Structure formats: structure tokens, C-alpha cells
C-alpha positions in Angstrom: 38.1 141.6 46.5 37.0 141.6 50.1 38.8 143.0 53.1 39.2 140.4 55.8 41.2 142.4 58.4 41.9 145.9 59.2 44.2 147.3 56.5 46.0 150.6 57.0 43.9 153.4 55.4 46.5 154.5 52.9 47.1 151.0 51.7 43.4 150.1 51.7 42.7 153.2 49.5 45.3 152.1 47.0 44.2 148.5 46.9 40.6 149.5 46.4 41.7 151.3 43.2 43.5 148.4 41.6 40.5 147.3 39.6 39.9 150.8 38.1 42.9 150.7 35.8 44.3 148.6 32.9 44.8 144.9 33.0 47.6 143.3 31.1 46.9 139.6 30.1 50.6 139.1 29.3 51.5 139.6 33.0 49.3 136.7 34.2 51.5 134.0 35.7 54.7 135.9 34.7 57.4 135.7 37.4 58.3 139.2 38.6 61.0 140.1 41.1 61.1 143.5 42.8 64.0 144.8 45.0 63.1 147.0 47.9 59.5 145.8 47.9 58.4 146.0 51.5 57.4 149.7 51.6 56.9 152.8 49.6 57.0 152.6 45.8 58.2 149.0 46.1 55.1 147.8 48.1 52.8 149.4 45.5 54.7 147.6 42.8 54.2 144.3 44.6 50.5 144.9 45.1 50.0 145.9 41.5 51.8 142.9 40.0 49.9 140.6 42.4 46.6 142.1 41.2 47.7 141.4 37.6 48.0 137.7 38.4 51.8 137.6 38.2 53.9 135.3 40.4 55.7 137.9 42.6 58.8 137.8 44.8 60.3 140.8 46.5 63.7 141.4 48.2 64.0 143.6 51.2 66.1 143.8 54.4 63.1 145.0 56.5 61.3 142.0 57.7 58.4 143.5 59.7 57.1 145.7 56.8 57.5 142.7 54.5 55.3 140.6 56.7 52.7 143.3 57.0 52.6 143.8 53.3 52.0 140.0 52.7 49.3 140.0 55.4 47.5 143.0 53.9 47.5 141.5 50.4 46.2 138.2 51.6 43.5 140.1 53.6 42.5 141.9 50.4 42.1 138.6 48.6 45.3 138.8 46.6 47.9 136.0 46.4 50.7 136.5 48.9 54.1 137.3 47.3 57.3 135.5 48.1 59.2 137.7 50.6 62.9 137.3 50.5 65.2 138.8 53.1 68.5 140.1 51.8 70.7 143.2 51.9 71.1 144.4 48.3 74.5 145.8 49.2 75.6 142.1 49.6 75.9 140.9 46.0 76.1 137.3 47.0 73.0 137.6 49.2 71.2 139.3 46.3 72.2 136.6 43.9 71.0 134.0 46.3 67.6 135.7 46.7 67.1 135.8 43.0 68.1 132.2 42.7 65.5 131.3 45.4 62.8 133.2 43.6 63.6 131.3 40.4 63.7 127.9 42.1 60.4 128.5 43.9 58.4 130.4 41.3 60.1 129.6 37.9 62.0 131.6 35.3 62.1 135.3 36.0 60.6 137.3 33.2 60.5 140.7 34.9 63.0 142.4 37.2 62.3 145.7 38.8 65.4 147.3 40.4 63.8 149.6 42.9 65.8 149.3 46.2 67.3 152.7 47.3 68.2 154.8 50.2 68.2 158.6 49.9 70.0 159.3 53.2 71.1 162.9 53.3 74.7 163.7 54.0 76.2 167.1 53.3 79.0 166.8 50.8 81.5 168.4 53.2 80.8 165.7 55.7 80.7 162.7 53.4 83.2 160.0 54.2 84.5 157.3 51.8 82.3 154.8 53.6 79.2 157.1 53.1 80.0 157.4 49.4 80.6 153.7 48.9 77.4 152.8 50.8 75.4 155.1 48.5 76.7 153.4 45.4 76.4 149.9 46.9 72.8 150.6 47.8 71.5 152.7 44.9 73.5 151.6 41.8 75.5 148.5 42.1 72.5 146.1 42.8 70.9 147.2 39.5 73.8 145.9 37.6 74.4 142.7 39.5 70.7 141.8 39.7 70.5 142.3 35.9 73.6 140.2 35.4 72.0 137.4 37.5 68.7 137.2 35.6 69.9 137.9 32.1 71.0 134.3 31.3 67.5 132.9 32.0 65.8 135.7 30.1 68.1 135.2 27.2 67.4 131.4 27.2 63.6 132.1 27.3 63.8 134.6 24.4 63.4 137.9 26.3 62.3 139.7 29.4 61.8 143.2 30.8 64.1 145.0 33.3 62.9 148.3 34.8 65.3 150.4 36.8 64.1 153.1 39.1 65.9 156.4 38.7 65.0 159.8 40.4 64.0 163.3 39.5 66.7 164.4 41.9 69.3 163.8 39.2 67.7 166.6 37.2 66.7 169.2 39.7 68.3 171.2 42.5 68.5 168.9 45.5 71.5 169.1 47.9 73.1 166.9 50.5 72.4 163.9 48.3 75.6 163.7 46.2 76.0 159.9 46.5 72.4 159.2 45.9 72.1 161.6 42.9 75.3 160.2 41.3 73.8 156.8 41.6 70.5 157.8 40.1 72.3 159.5 37.2 74.4 156.4 36.8 71.2 154.3 36.5 70.2 156.2 33.4 73.5 155.5 31.7 73.4 151.9 32.8 70.0 151.5 31.4 71.1 152.7 28.0 74.1 150.5 27.7 72.3 147.4 29.0 69.5 147.9 26.6 72.0 147.9 23.7 73.8 144.9 25.1 70.8 142.8 25.9 68.5 143.9 23.1 69.6 141.2 20.6 68.4 138.6 23.2 64.9 140.2 23.3 65.5 141.7 26.8 64.2 145.2 27.2 65.8 147.6 29.8 64.0 150.9 30.7 64.4 153.5 33.4 61.4 155.1 35.3 62.1 158.4 36.9 59.6 159.3 39.6 59.1 162.8 40.9 58.3 163.6 44.5 56.2 160.6 45.4 54.0 160.8 48.6 55.1 157.7 50.3 54.4 157.2 54.0 58.0 158.0 54.8 57.9 161.2 52.8 54.7 162.3 54.3 55.8 161.6 57.8 59.4 162.9 57.7 60.0 165.3 54.8 56.9 166.9 53.4 56.2 170.3 54.8 53.9 173.2 53.7 57.0 174.8 52.2 57.7 171.6 50.2 54.2 171.4 48.9 54.3 175.1 47.9 57.5 174.4 46.0 56.0 171.4 44.3 53.0 173.5 43.2 55.4 176.0 41.7 57.6 173.4 40.0 55.0 170.9 38.6 52.9 171.5 35.6 50.1 169.4 37.2 48.8 170.5 40.6 48.6 167.0 42.1 50.3 164.9 44.7 51.9 161.8 43.1 51.4 158.5 44.8 53.3 155.2 44.5 50.5 153.9 42.4 51.3 156.5 39.7 54.7 154.9 39.3 53.5 151.3 39.6 51.0 151.7 36.7 53.8 152.8 34.3 56.0 150.0 35.5 53.2 147.5 34.7 53.0 148.8 31.1 56.8 148.5 30.7 56.7 145.0 32.1 53.9 143.8 29.8 54.1 142.9 26.2 52.1 146.0 25.4 55.5 147.9 25.5 57.4 145.4 23.5 59.0 148.1 21.3 60.2 150.2 24.2 63.7 149.9 25.5 66.7 152.0 26.5 64.4 155.0 27.4 63.7 157.2 30.4 60.0 157.4 31.4 59.3 160.3 33.7 56.4 160.4 36.2 56.9 163.8 37.9 53.7 165.7 37.1 55.7 167.9 34.7 58.5 168.9 37.0 61.6 168.2 34.7 
């Protein structure tokens, strides 16, 4: 891979590591759709699946970061993913985006439900609209995206669906009641969908990230006090990156994990 333009240092460092880790032949040419793929963990997921030779589409409302991601991947010599603009809170728009991915790339084999918004609102100040927006962003799309892709997966004899949960549902965070309720709900949703879809060969798993050092986290939320608290809470004294999550998701998407479904897979450096 050769860099043909200036790629942001953080992304360049991550892209340069793609060849150090496992390759999954079963992912080559497989159609993968990722929600919330323009930045953070989602952008890392897109890059990792592209590097595996998958045909990748991602859904995001933020168009500028989506364009930059596609440009960076092309500059690094990777195929450009299909960027689809949609608000995952709009179920009809989400369904339309998934339909476009299938019409342009082929039958969807892997769905990664990653889109989320951890906007902080003290419980005393939370309105009905705040609550509904949290559920509509962080939980509802996981169900309806799965509902949309399941018929094709069933017809093709199987598929892999990976839902992104959060360590916040198991620790002591505050001012995130709607977000945490959604993330806890994702774990239950994963279990029931795994049972329901298992007979069709469709696997459903939940990945639970710890505190991941995305650009947004580093710029807005990570302080020296936070880092000290992480060192006290985690068994491993390291800073988790989006790539740590992406590499587990790759395994769950690949045939290597064909016997794994209905489970929680935690990437938190030993926090929980």
C-alpha cells in the first residue's frame, strides 16, 4: 500500500498496521454494511473490512467525514467504500440505504450495527423527546436494520450480524440514562435475535467496547483524571483504539467464528 496524499496522522498510523494482523479469506468479496461508519469506531471498521477485500458500504448522516474517509482509503490504495447518507433514526431512510447497498454491491452477508450517540443529559433534565431520541438512535436501528437484511441472509443460507454495545451498561457512568438503557437493550436484542435467526444460519453477536480513544473522545472527554481512572479500573494498562474493536468484529464476521452466536464479546482491557 502506498500513500498518495496527506492522510491524518492518526488514521495513517492505523492504516499502516492493517497488514500486521490476521486475514480472513472468507471475507473477500463479501458484502458488508456498517451503520455510523464515517468516524470513530465505524471508520476503523470500514477500513478494516476494505483491507480484507470485502465490498463495503456504510451509512452515516455526516457527509464531510464520510467523504474524507473514502478519500483517505483511496489514497492508501484501498478500494473506496460505498458511502450512503441517511439518518438511522428514520427507519424508512435506513431501509432505503440498505436496499441501495444491496442493489449496487449484491446480497448483504454482514451487517454491523454501530451507529450511536452518547449525548449526555442529566436524568432530572431529560425530556420525553430526549429519551425517544436516544432510543431511536442507539437501539431501534439495530432491530430494523436486522429486520431488513434478514430475508436475504436467510435466502442465502446465513450471515453475520454484529451489534455494538457499550461498557457503560456495566459500569458507573451517569447522565447517560437513555444511552445506557439502549446499550443494555442491545444485549437482550442480540440474544433473542440469535435464537430467532439461528435456524436460518444467521449469527448475531454483541461486541462491548470499553473506553475507546477515538478522535472525539481524545479531543472532548479524555482528561488526566479520566486516564488515571482507567488505569485503576482496567486490568491492562493500555489505551484501547478503534482498531482493537475492529479486529474482533472481523473475526465475528468471518467464517472462522461460525459456531459463535448470541454472545457478548468484551474489548475493555479487563474493566468489566
